[in-house]
TORFI-682943 format. One record per residue (C-alpha): y, x, z; residue in one letter; residue number from 1; chain. Coordinates in Angstrom, 1 decimal, always signed. Layout:
<sites>
@north: Y east: X up: Z residuo: A num: NUM cadena: A
...
</sites>
This chain:
<sites>
@north: +7.3 east: -3.7 up: +37.9 residuo: K num: 1 cadena: A
@north: +11.2 east: -2.9 up: +38.4 residuo: Y num: 2 cadena: A
@north: +11.4 east: -6.4 up: +39.7 residuo: W num: 3 cadena: A
@north: +8.8 east: -6.7 up: +41.8 residuo: A num: 4 cadena: A
@north: +10.1 east: -3.4 up: +43.9 residuo: L num: 5 cadena: A
@north: +13.8 east: -3.5 up: +44.0 residuo: N num: 6 cadena: A
@north: +13.7 east: -7.6 up: +44.9 residuo: I num: 7 cadena: A
@north: +12.2 east: -9.1 up: +47.9 residuo: S num: 8 cadena: A
@north: +12.0 east: -13.2 up: +49.1 residuo: I num: 9 cadena: A
@north: +13.3 east: -14.8 up: +51.9 residuo: T num: 10 cadena: A
@north: +11.3 east: -18.0 up: +53.2 residuo: N num: 11 cadena: A
@north: +8.6 east: -16.8 up: +51.1 residuo: K num: 12 cadena: A
@north: +5.8 east: -19.0 up: +52.6 residuo: S num: 13 cadena: A
@north: +7.8 east: -22.2 up: +52.2 residuo: W num: 14 cadena: A
@north: +8.4 east: -20.9 up: +48.4 residuo: F num: 15 cadena: A
@north: +4.2 east: -20.3 up: +48.4 residuo: D num: 16 cadena: A
@north: +3.1 east: -23.2 up: +49.9 residuo: E num: 17 cadena: A
@north: +5.3 east: -25.5 up: +47.1 residuo: M num: 18 cadena: A
@north: +3.6 east: -23.6 up: +44.1 residuo: K num: 19 cadena: A
@north: -0.1 east: -23.2 up: +45.9 residuo: S num: 20 cadena: A
@north: -0.1 east: -27.6 up: +46.3 residuo: Q num: 21 cadena: A
@north: +0.4 east: -27.5 up: +42.0 residuo: G num: 22 cadena: A
@north: +3.5 east: -30.3 up: +42.0 residuo: K num: 23 cadena: A
@north: +5.7 east: -28.2 up: +40.4 residuo: G num: 24 cadena: A
@north: +9.1 east: -27.3 up: +42.2 residuo: C num: 25 cadena: A
@north: +13.0 east: -27.7 up: +41.9 residuo: L num: 26 cadena: A
@north: +14.8 east: -23.9 up: +41.9 residuo: L num: 27 cadena: A
@north: +18.4 east: -24.6 up: +41.9 residuo: L num: 28 cadena: A
@north: +20.8 east: -21.7 up: +41.3 residuo: T num: 29 cadena: A
@north: +24.1 east: -20.7 up: +40.2 residuo: G num: 30 cadena: A
@north: +26.2 east: -17.5 up: +38.3 residuo: H num: 31 cadena: A
@north: +25.8 east: -16.2 up: +41.4 residuo: F num: 32 cadena: A
@north: +24.6 east: -12.8 up: +42.2 residuo: G num: 33 cadena: A
@north: +21.8 east: -10.8 up: +40.3 residuo: A num: 34 cadena: A
@north: +20.7 east: -14.3 up: +38.4 residuo: V num: 35 cadena: A
@north: +19.9 east: -12.7 up: +35.7 residuo: E num: 36 cadena: A
@north: +16.7 east: -11.0 up: +37.1 residuo: Y num: 37 cadena: A
@north: +15.9 east: -14.3 up: +38.5 residuo: L num: 38 cadena: A
@north: +13.5 east: -15.9 up: +35.6 residuo: P num: 39 cadena: A
@north: +12.0 east: -12.5 up: +35.0 residuo: G num: 40 cadena: A
@north: +11.2 east: -11.8 up: +38.9 residuo: F num: 41 cadena: A
@north: +9.5 east: -15.3 up: +39.4 residuo: L num: 42 cadena: A
@north: +7.8 east: -14.9 up: +36.1 residuo: A num: 43 cadena: A
@north: +6.0 east: -11.5 up: +36.6 residuo: V num: 44 cadena: A
@north: +5.1 east: -12.8 up: +40.6 residuo: S num: 45 cadena: A
@north: +3.2 east: -15.8 up: +39.2 residuo: G num: 46 cadena: A
@north: +5.7 east: -18.3 up: +40.2 residuo: Y num: 47 cadena: A
@north: +5.5 east: -20.2 up: +36.5 residuo: Q num: 48 cadena: A
@north: +9.4 east: -20.7 up: +36.4 residuo: P num: 49 cadena: A
@north: +10.1 east: -23.0 up: +33.2 residuo: S num: 50 cadena: A
@north: +14.2 east: -22.2 up: +32.3 residuo: M num: 51 cadena: A
@north: +16.8 east: -24.2 up: +31.1 residuo: I num: 52 cadena: A
@north: +18.9 east: -22.2 up: +28.9 residuo: V num: 53 cadena: A
@north: +21.4 east: -22.0 up: +26.5 residuo: R num: 54 cadena: A
@north: +21.5 east: -19.7 up: +23.4 residuo: Y num: 55 cadena: A
@north: +25.0 east: -18.9 up: +22.2 residuo: K num: 56 cadena: A
@north: +23.5 east: -17.4 up: +18.9 residuo: T num: 57 cadena: A
@north: +20.1 east: -18.0 up: +16.9 residuo: N num: 58 cadena: A
@north: +19.6 east: -14.2 up: +16.7 residuo: K num: 59 cadena: A
@north: +19.9 east: -15.0 up: +20.7 residuo: L num: 60 cadena: A
@north: +17.2 east: -17.2 up: +20.7 residuo: R num: 61 cadena: A
@north: +14.8 east: -15.2 up: +18.7 residuo: E num: 62 cadena: A
@north: +15.0 east: -12.7 up: +20.8 residuo: V num: 63 cadena: A
@north: +14.2 east: -14.4 up: +24.4 residuo: L num: 64 cadena: A
@north: +11.9 east: -16.6 up: +22.8 residuo: N num: 65 cadena: A
@north: +10.3 east: -13.4 up: +22.1 residuo: K num: 66 cadena: A
@north: +10.3 east: -11.5 up: +25.4 residuo: K num: 67 cadena: A
@north: +9.4 east: -14.8 up: +27.5 residuo: S num: 68 cadena: A
@north: +5.7 east: -14.8 up: +26.0 residuo: K num: 69 cadena: A
@north: +5.7 east: -11.8 up: +27.2 residuo: L num: 70 cadena: A
@north: +5.9 east: -13.2 up: +30.5 residuo: V num: 71 cadena: A
@north: +4.4 east: -16.7 up: +31.9 residuo: D num: 72 cadena: A
@north: +8.2 east: -17.9 up: +31.2 residuo: L num: 73 cadena: A
@north: +9.0 east: -21.2 up: +29.4 residuo: E num: 74 cadena: A
@north: +12.7 east: -21.3 up: +28.6 residuo: L num: 75 cadena: A
@north: +13.8 east: -25.1 up: +27.9 residuo: I num: 76 cadena: A
@north: +17.1 east: -24.6 up: +25.5 residuo: D num: 77 cadena: A
@north: +19.2 east: -27.1 up: +27.0 residuo: V num: 78 cadena: A
@north: +20.8 east: -28.2 up: +23.8 residuo: D num: 79 cadena: A
@north: +17.5 east: -29.9 up: +22.8 residuo: S num: 80 cadena: A
@north: +17.4 east: -33.6 up: +22.1 residuo: P num: 81 cadena: A
@north: +14.8 east: -33.5 up: +24.2 residuo: D num: 82 cadena: A
@north: +15.8 east: -31.5 up: +27.4 residuo: V num: 83 cadena: A
@north: +15.6 east: -34.4 up: +30.1 residuo: V num: 84 cadena: A
@north: +11.8 east: -34.6 up: +28.8 residuo: F num: 85 cadena: A
@north: +10.6 east: -31.4 up: +28.6 residuo: N num: 86 cadena: A
@north: +12.3 east: -30.3 up: +32.3 residuo: A num: 87 cadena: A
@north: +9.9 east: -33.0 up: +33.6 residuo: I num: 88 cadena: A
@north: +7.2 east: -32.3 up: +31.9 residuo: R num: 89 cadena: A
@north: +7.3 east: -28.4 up: +33.1 residuo: A num: 90 cadena: A
@north: +7.8 east: -29.8 up: +36.9 residuo: I num: 91 cadena: A
@north: +4.4 east: -32.3 up: +36.4 residuo: R num: 92 cadena: A
@north: +2.5 east: -29.6 up: +34.8 residuo: N num: 93 cadena: A
@north: +3.1 east: -27.5 up: +38.4 residuo: G num: 94 cadena: A
@north: +5.7 east: -25.1 up: +37.4 residuo: R num: 95 cadena: A
@north: +8.8 east: -23.8 up: +38.9 residuo: T num: 96 cadena: A
@north: +12.1 east: -25.4 up: +37.0 residuo: L num: 97 cadena: A
@north: +15.3 east: -23.4 up: +37.5 residuo: V num: 98 cadena: A
@north: +18.5 east: -24.6 up: +36.8 residuo: T num: 99 cadena: A
@north: +22.0 east: -23.6 up: +37.1 residuo: L num: 100 cadena: A
@north: +23.9 east: -26.7 up: +38.4 residuo: F num: 101 cadena: A
@north: +27.1 east: -25.0 up: +38.6 residuo: D num: 102 cadena: A
@north: +28.1 east: -25.3 up: +35.1 residuo: E num: 103 cadena: A
@north: +30.6 east: -28.1 up: +34.9 residuo: F num: 104 cadena: A
@north: +31.1 east: -28.7 up: +31.3 residuo: K num: 105 cadena: A
@north: +27.4 east: -29.2 up: +30.9 residuo: Q num: 106 cadena: A
@north: +27.6 east: -32.0 up: +33.6 residuo: W num: 107 cadena: A
@north: +26.7 east: -35.9 up: +32.7 residuo: R num: 108 cadena: A
@north: +29.4 east: -38.0 up: +35.7 residuo: P num: 109 cadena: A
@north: +28.5 east: -40.6 up: +37.3 residuo: C num: 110 cadena: A
@north: +30.5 east: -44.1 up: +37.5 residuo: K num: 111 cadena: A
@north: +30.3 east: -44.4 up: +41.1 residuo: D num: 112 cadena: A
@north: +29.6 east: -41.4 up: +43.1 residuo: R num: 113 cadena: A
@north: +31.9 east: -38.2 up: +43.2 residuo: S num: 114 cadena: A
@north: +31.5 east: -35.3 up: +44.3 residuo: I num: 115 cadena: A
@north: +34.3 east: -32.0 up: +46.6 residuo: N num: 116 cadena: A
@north: +34.1 east: -29.1 up: +44.4 residuo: V num: 117 cadena: A
@north: +37.0 east: -26.7 up: +46.3 residuo: F num: 118 cadena: A
@north: +38.3 east: -29.4 up: +47.7 residuo: G num: 119 cadena: A
@north: +38.9 east: -31.2 up: +44.8 residuo: Q num: 120 cadena: A
@north: +37.3 east: -34.4 up: +44.5 residuo: C num: 121 cadena: A
@north: +35.8 east: -34.6 up: +40.7 residuo: I num: 122 cadena: A
@north: +32.4 east: -37.6 up: +39.3 residuo: P num: 123 cadena: A
@north: +29.6 east: -35.6 up: +40.6 residuo: Q num: 124 cadena: A
@north: +27.0 east: -34.9 up: +37.5 residuo: D num: 125 cadena: A
@north: +23.5 east: -37.2 up: +37.7 residuo: R num: 126 cadena: A
@north: +20.9 east: -34.8 up: +36.4 residuo: T num: 127 cadena: A
@north: +19.9 east: -33.2 up: +39.2 residuo: L num: 128 cadena: A
@north: +19.3 east: -37.0 up: +41.4 residuo: D num: 129 cadena: A
@north: +17.6 east: -37.8 up: +37.7 residuo: L num: 130 cadena: A
@north: +15.4 east: -34.7 up: +37.7 residuo: L num: 131 cadena: A
@north: +14.6 east: -35.6 up: +41.2 residuo: C num: 132 cadena: A
@north: +13.6 east: -39.1 up: +41.1 residuo: K num: 133 cadena: A
@north: +11.4 east: -38.9 up: +38.3 residuo: R num: 134 cadena: A
@north: +9.2 east: -35.8 up: +39.3 residuo: T num: 135 cadena: A
@north: +9.5 east: -36.7 up: +43.0 residuo: N num: 136 cadena: A
@north: +9.2 east: -32.8 up: +44.5 residuo: V num: 137 cadena: A
@north: +10.7 east: -30.7 up: +46.6 residuo: P num: 138 cadena: A
@north: +13.9 east: -28.7 up: +45.7 residuo: A num: 139 cadena: A
@north: +15.5 east: -25.6 up: +47.1 residuo: C num: 140 cadena: A
@north: +18.5 east: -23.3 up: +46.0 residuo: I num: 141 cadena: A
@north: +17.8 east: -19.4 up: +44.9 residuo: G num: 142 cadena: A
@north: +20.2 east: -17.0 up: +45.5 residuo: L num: 143 cadena: A
@north: +19.4 east: -13.3 up: +44.3 residuo: I num: 144 cadena: A
@north: +22.0 east: -11.1 up: +46.4 residuo: Y num: 145 cadena: A
@north: +22.8 east: -7.6 up: +45.3 residuo: R num: 146 cadena: A
@north: +22.9 east: -4.8 up: +48.0 residuo: Q num: 147 cadena: A
@north: +23.0 east: -1.7 up: +46.9 residuo: G num: 148 cadena: A
@north: +20.1 east: -0.4 up: +44.9 residuo: G num: 149 cadena: A
@north: +17.8 east: -3.3 up: +46.0 residuo: K num: 150 cadena: A
@north: +18.2 east: -7.6 up: +45.5 residuo: Y num: 151 cadena: A
@north: +16.6 east: -10.2 up: +48.1 residuo: I num: 152 cadena: A
@north: +16.0 east: -13.8 up: +46.8 residuo: L num: 153 cadena: A
@north: +17.0 east: -15.7 up: +49.1 residuo: E num: 154 cadena: A
@north: +15.2 east: -19.0 up: +49.3 residuo: I num: 155 cadena: A
@north: +16.5 east: -22.0 up: +50.7 residuo: N num: 156 cadena: A
@north: +14.7 east: -25.6 up: +51.2 residuo: P num: 157 cadena: A
@north: +16.8 east: -28.6 up: +50.7 residuo: I num: 158 cadena: A
@north: +16.2 east: -31.2 up: +53.3 residuo: C num: 159 cadena: A
@north: +17.9 east: -33.9 up: +50.8 residuo: W num: 160 cadena: A
@north: +16.4 east: -37.5 up: +51.3 residuo: E num: 161 cadena: A
@north: +17.7 east: -40.5 up: +48.6 residuo: S num: 162 cadena: A
@north: +20.4 east: -42.2 up: +50.2 residuo: G num: 163 cadena: A
@north: +24.1 east: -42.0 up: +50.5 residuo: N num: 164 cadena: A
@north: +24.0 east: -38.0 up: +49.8 residuo: I num: 165 cadena: A
@north: +22.8 east: -36.8 up: +46.1 residuo: S num: 166 cadena: A
@north: +21.1 east: -34.2 up: +45.9 residuo: L num: 167 cadena: A
@north: +23.6 east: -32.8 up: +43.8 residuo: L num: 168 cadena: A
@north: +26.2 east: -32.9 up: +46.6 residuo: E num: 169 cadena: A
@north: +23.9 east: -31.6 up: +49.0 residuo: C num: 170 cadena: A
@north: +23.1 east: -28.5 up: +46.7 residuo: S num: 171 cadena: A
@north: +26.5 east: -27.7 up: +45.9 residuo: W num: 172 cadena: A
@north: +27.9 east: -27.4 up: +49.3 residuo: K num: 173 cadena: A
@north: +25.2 east: -24.8 up: +50.7 residuo: M num: 174 cadena: A
@north: +26.6 east: -22.4 up: +47.0 residuo: L num: 175 cadena: A
@north: +29.9 east: -23.5 up: +47.8 residuo: E num: 176 cadena: A
@north: +29.4 east: -21.9 up: +51.1 residuo: Q num: 177 cadena: A
@north: +27.7 east: -19.5 up: +50.1 residuo: Q num: 178 cadena: A
@north: +30.5 east: -18.7 up: +47.7 residuo: I num: 179 cadena: A
@north: +33.3 east: -18.5 up: +50.0 residuo: Y num: 180 cadena: A
@north: +31.1 east: -15.9 up: +52.1 residuo: L num: 181 cadena: A
@north: +30.1 east: -13.8 up: +49.0 residuo: N num: 182 cadena: A
@north: +33.2 east: -14.7 up: +46.6 residuo: P num: 183 cadena: A
@north: +32.8 east: -11.4 up: +44.4 residuo: D num: 184 cadena: A
@north: +28.9 east: -12.6 up: +43.6 residuo: H num: 185 cadena: A
@north: +30.1 east: -15.9 up: +42.5 residuo: W num: 186 cadena: A
@north: +31.0 east: -14.9 up: +38.4 residuo: Y num: 187 cadena: A
@north: +32.8 east: -18.6 up: +37.2 residuo: Q num: 188 cadena: A
@north: +35.9 east: -17.9 up: +38.9 residuo: W num: 189 cadena: A
@north: +37.3 east: -16.5 up: +35.6 residuo: Q num: 190 cadena: A
@north: +37.1 east: -19.6 up: +33.7 residuo: D num: 191 cadena: A
@north: +36.7 east: -22.6 up: +36.8 residuo: F num: 192 cadena: A
@north: +39.9 east: -24.1 up: +36.3 residuo: K num: 193 cadena: A
@north: +39.7 east: -24.3 up: +32.3 residuo: S num: 194 cadena: A
@north: +36.2 east: -25.9 up: +32.5 residuo: V num: 195 cadena: A
@north: +36.9 east: -28.1 up: +35.5 residuo: L num: 196 cadena: A
@north: +39.9 east: -29.6 up: +33.8 residuo: A num: 197 cadena: A
@north: +38.2 east: -29.9 up: +30.5 residuo: E num: 198 cadena: A
@north: +35.4 east: -31.3 up: +32.7 residuo: Y num: 199 cadena: A
@north: +37.8 east: -34.4 up: +34.4 residuo: L num: 200 cadena: A
@north: +39.7 east: -34.8 up: +30.8 residuo: K num: 201 cadena: A
@north: +36.4 east: -35.2 up: +28.7 residuo: R num: 202 cadena: A
@north: +35.5 east: -37.7 up: +31.9 residuo: N num: 203 cadena: A
@north: +38.6 east: -39.7 up: +31.2 residuo: I num: 204 cadena: A
@north: +38.2 east: -40.4 up: +27.9 residuo: A num: 205 cadena: A
@north: +34.8 east: -41.5 up: +28.6 residuo: D num: 206 cadena: A
@north: +36.0 east: -44.2 up: +30.8 residuo: A num: 207 cadena: A
@north: +38.3 east: -45.5 up: +28.4 residuo: H num: 208 cadena: A
@north: +35.9 east: -45.4 up: +25.3 residuo: S num: 209 cadena: A
</sites>
């Protein structure tokens, strides 16, 4: 009830239309704003979210899985060997797949495509384009902004077609713009430099293996 009363949605008609088609939807988000409320709000609002998550402890896994069963929320373990299969299955079952795409540590680098991240050219992740290619469903950016005691879930459809620009590049440009406009909303600043350095180091090691 708290989420339903305190979170409003922009572009709700677009989101509802995608849901009514029963094809599933890819909702991309980041460590931004009140992202912790996103899965619960989508679940109690009937959008059938399936969210890719990382459990820091087994105890946390048990607690979250127990809570998710109280609403229509599916949690997909990112460390599972079947994570991509489960994500694709969720979308094909008409669910809204929610994934955080600003976790550079978890990116799977492309060998021949790069992306500009805060002015630095790095190998881009290939996961989002793989999901979209396999499922062929609409995608959007979903960010929750904190405004006083209320929250706004802003849905921005991604006008993307396979070609010169990747889904990740298009999505990152949209998120990066919002980070510049609302730098205090992004949680990754503290670890960004070290995580990005680790990602680049791992990519170089993979290239020489």
